[in-house]
N, C-alpha and C positions, 0 to 999 in steps of 0.2 A: 504494500500500500504506500504510494508516494504521498508527499505532503499535501498535494492538492486533493487527492482522494480522502486522506485523513481529515482534512478540514471540512469536507462535505459529509463524511461518514458520521462523525460524532453529533453534529447538530441534528442529522436525520435520526440517529439512535435516540437522542433526547426527545424529539418530537414523537416518535413511535412509543417510547416508554410513557410519556405523559398521556398520550391518547389512550393507551391500554388501561392505565390507572384510572383515568376519568371514566372510561367506558365501564370498567369493573364496578366503580362506585355509583355511577348514575344509570347504568343499564346492564347489559349482558345478562338479562333475566332468562331463567328457565322455569317454566311453570307447567303443572299438571292440575287442571281445574275440572272438578266434577260437580255440576249442579244437579240436585236430585229432582226427578220427575217420575212419571208413571212407567217410563221405559227403562229406568235405571236398574242395573243388575244388583238389586238389594234383596236380602232374604233373611229369614229368621233362623238363627243358628242354634240348634238344640244339642250339639256335641261340643261342649266347651273344653278348651285345652287345660283349664285349671282344675279339672275333676268335678266340676259342678254340672248339674243337669240344666238344660235350658228350657225356658217356658216363655209364655207371653203371646201377644197378638201384634202382628205387623200390618200397618195400613199404608199403602202407597198412594200419595196424592200428587197434585199437579207440580208442586214446587218443593215437596219434602217427602220423607218417609218417617212415619211415626210408630214408635214401639210403646205398647201398653203392657205394663208388667205389674203383677200382684204376687206377693210371696208371703208365706206364713212365717211366724217367728221361729228361729232356731232350725230352719230347714236348709238343706244343702242344695239350694236352687238359686238361679240367677237368670237374667234375661240378656240376650245378645242380639245385636243387629249387625249384620255383616254386609259389606259392600265390595263387589268385584271391581278392581281398579281398571282392568282391561277386559274387553269383551271376549277376546280369544284366550284368556287365561295366561297370556304372556306376562313374564315377570318384568318389573322395573327395578332399577338400582337405586336404593335410597341414598347412596353416597353422592348422587347427582343433585340432591336437594339438601337444603339446610333447615328449612322451617315448615311446620305444619300449621295451616290456618283452618280452623274448624268453626263452622257456624251451626250451633245447635240451640234448641230450646229444651229446658229441663223443668219438670214440675214433679214434686214429691211431697208426701205428707211428713217425711222425716229426712234429715240430712243424710246424704249418701255420697259415696265416691263413684267415679266412673273410670273403668279401666279401658285404655286405648291400646289396641293391638294392631300391628302389621304382621302378616304371616304369608307364607307360600304354601298353597294347596293345589295339587295338580289332578286330583281325582274326586269323585263324588263323596267318598268316605272321609274326606277332609283329613288325610294324613299329612300333617304339617311337617315341612322340612326346615323352615326357619321361623322364628318367633321373636319379635321385639315388642316391648310394651312399656307403658307409662301410665300413671294415674293422675286424675285431677279431682278437685272438689268443686263441682259446678254450682253456679249461682241459680237461684230461682228465676225463671223467665228465659228469654232468648238473649244470647250473648255470643260474641266472637272470641275464640281462644287461639292464642299464638304460642306454639311450643317449638322448642329447638329439637330437631331430630337427633342431635348428639346426646340428648338426655334419655332416649329410648334404650332399653337394655334387654338382654336375654335373661329371663327369670331363672333362678337356680332350680326351682322345683321342676321346670320343664327339662333342664339338662339332666337332673337326676333320674327323672322318669324314663328317659331314653338313653341313659348312659352316654350322653353326648357332652362335648365341650362347646364353648361358644364358637359358632361357625367362623372359619377363617375366610378372609377375602371380603369383598363387598357384599352386604346383605341384599338379596333379591326377594321381592314380595309381589303378590298379586291380589291381596285382599286387605281390607281394613275393617276392624270390628270395634263396636262400642258395647261394653259389658257393664251391667250394674255391679255395684261394689260390695263392701264388706259389712254393711249394716245388717245384722241378723234379726232385727225386729220386724214385725208385720208392717209392710210398706206397700204403697201404691205409687207407681212411677209412670209418668208420661214423658217420653224422650223423642224429640223430633230432630232429624238430621236434614239440614237445608243444603249445605255445601261443604265440600272438603277440597282444600287446595294445598298442593306441595309446591314450594317455591325455593329457588336457589340461583346460583350463578353458573353460567356456562363454564367459567374457570374460577375455582376458589381463589380467594385473595392470597392465601399462603402459597398456592402453586404458582400464581401469576408473579408474585414478588420474588419467589425463589428462581423462577425462570428468567426474569429480568436481571436479577443479581448474577446468575450464571453467565448470561450474555455479556453483561458489563465486565465481569471479571475476566472472561475469555478475551474480550476485545482489548482490555487494558494490558493483559499479560502478553498478547501478541504484539501490541504496540511497544510495550516495554522491552520485549525481547528484540524486536527489530531495531529499536532505538539503541539498545545496549550493544547490539552487534555492530551497528554503524559507528558508535562511539569507540568501540574496541578497535575496529579497523583503523579509524582515524588516529587513535592513540598509539597503535603499533607503528604506523607510518611516521608520525611526528616525534615520538618519544621511544626510540629503540632501546635506550639505556634503562627504561623502566623494567625490562626483563631481568637485568642484572640486580636491580634493587629488589625485585621479587624473590630472587634466589637467596639474597641475604636475609630475607624475612620469610622463611618457609611457612611459618604459621599463618601469614597473610595469604599465601598461595592456597593453603588448605581451606582457609576461610572463604576464599573465592570459589573453591570447588563446591561449597555449600549451595551455590546457585544452580549447579548442575546435578547434584545428588542430594535431593531433599530427604530421602529415606536413608536410614543408617544400617538397615538389615537387608541382606539378600533374601528375597522371598522364597527361593528354592531350597537353600541349604540352612537358613536361619543363622548364618554367620554374619559378621560385620561385612559391609561393602566398603569401598574406598572412603565414602563420606563418614562412615562409622568410625574410622581410625583418625579422623581429623584432630580431635582434642587429645587423643593418645599420643600422636606424633608431636604435637605442639608441646606437651608436657615433657616428653623425652628429650627433645632438642633443647628446651630451656634448661632442663636439669643437667644436660651434658655441657652446655655453655657455662653454667654457673658452678658446677661441682665436678665436672669431668666424669660423671657417672656413666658407665658403659651400658650399651644396649645393642642387640643384634636382631637381624631379621632373617627369616628362612623363607625363600621364595621357591615354590615347587610347582611342577607342571605334570599332568597325567600324560604318560607316554602313549603316543598313537591314539589319542582320544578321537580324532576325526574318523579313524577306521571303525571305532565302536559305534559312532552315530551312523556311519554309512552302511555298516553290515547288519546292525541289530536295531537301528531306529533311535530317534531322539529320546523316547521314553526310557530305553535302557541306559542311554547316556546320562539322563537326569538321575536315575537310580544310582549310578556309579558316583556321581558328584555328591549326592546325599550321603551315601555310605562312607565315602572318604571323609567328608566333613564330620560325621558322627565319630568315626574312628580317631581322627586327629584331635578332636575336641576332648576325647577321653584320655589322650596320651600327654597333652601339654599341661603345664603347671596352672594353678589357679590364677596367678598373676600375669600369665601370658595371654595373647589375644590372637584369634584366628579370623581371617577375612578371606572372602572370595575376591580375588584381585581382578578377575576378568576371564570369561570363558572357562577353560579348564585350569586356570592358574589360581593358586592359593598362597597366602602370605601369613606367616606366623611372626608376631612381634614378641621377642624375648626380652623383657625388661631386666635391667641389672645383670646382664649376661655378657660374658666375653665371647669372642668368635669361636673359641675351642668348645665351650659349653654348648653353643648353638649348633655346632657341627655334630656333637654327640647326639643331641636331640634329633637333628635331621637324619642321621644314620638310623636311629631307633625308629623313626617314623617310616623311613624307606623300607626297613625290614618288616615292619608291621603291615604296611600296605601290600608288600609282595606276598606275605604269608597268609593274609586274610582273604577269604572268598568275598570279593566285592561285586562280582558279576558272575552269573550262571553260565556265561558264554566264553569267557577268556580270563586269563590271569592279568591282573592290573599291576603296573609298576609306575614309578614316578622318578623324575630327575629333580635335583635340589641345587640351589645356589644360596650361599650363606655370606652375609656381610655384616661387619661391625661398624657402628657409627664412628666417624672420624672428623666430622665437621658439622657446621650448623645448616648445611644445605640438604634438605630432604631429597631433592631430585638426584643429587649425586649418590646419596646412600642407596636409594632404590636401584639406580642405574648399575652400581657395582654388583649388587645381588643379581640383577637381571643378566649381566655379562657372565657371572659365574654359572648361572643356570644355563645360559646358551652354551658355555663350554662343556657343561655336563652332558647336554644333549648331543653336541658334536662329538664327544668322546665315547659314545655308545649308549647313552641313556642309562637309567636305573642306577644312578650313583650320586654322590654328594661332592660338590666342588665349593671350596671356600674362596672368597674374593682375595686377590693379592693385596697386601698392605700398601698404602699410599702415604 
């Protein structure tokens, strides 16, 4: 993206973001509206899911459906009015909506609660597959009730009766029911349902804001990366001596690597990666400069690893890498560090260790790798290069170990070579 395109892109992105936010707040409505009439798919439900038996009289009128319910004291009975949400019994997803608007009229000689239920039933026997419910205390007379769908829940008695847990995923329903409540005294109830409305946003506010945030973060990261790359190229061309300064300050170089390696652990082997050794190398170099404390590194490479991938597949190659990492992790000291350096290369940092001690460890690791069955298809061996720190320059230290490893591979592999003193 050139500067001209960038100058046009971000104002356009701001405009789109503001437009979506305003649309989400002022519009973007999703509604399911059911006005009751004589043709509405409403019926008297006599098989209640809470174990009660249903009773009552249902009257369909032009603009409402009315339930007349009479019950004797201390009887296990209730009345239920059920409404089919779709004519074809097809299910709707409740997570597409956020609010239930209910227009009902309630009349009773005693106070009572109303249980509101959404459920999925696909056969005449009303075998419910999903059930969500909430209860309200209705006022006498006609009123409009607004309830958040997030407050509906799956009752525990329904889960226990069917040995089920709360259904995973988005709840799907095709019926809505109004059930008289828990007042066990003799009561006479007249309940009229005029309208039910499900409302929500086409895109939930949380999803919209997260999406916009992701777009902005990606755009800014891309711009930052390209700007950083351009500045880096300009810096390299005009300030070549900065490379020498970076060599004198190796911990700054490792800090710079943090922009390239955000994670510190290799996902395949669970070892450190290069970024994971950043602070470790910094501490070692500072300790060496201040107190001349020794430290060594062991860099080793799996011999003929490409042939393993080519002959047996990358899955087998991954198993070999994991097995070697686990084996070496068990062999090194608690204060040593293992990292996957790249591809089939591993690096062991031996703190407070001279080169001779690191060579002894490398030889022990070489024999363990050779004698352990790390692959079902072939014997695995490794070549090792060992180097002791002798300056404050991390790059030179690793280069010496790498040169020793190269010499071990050129000399026939499956051996340990120590870097020559400088």
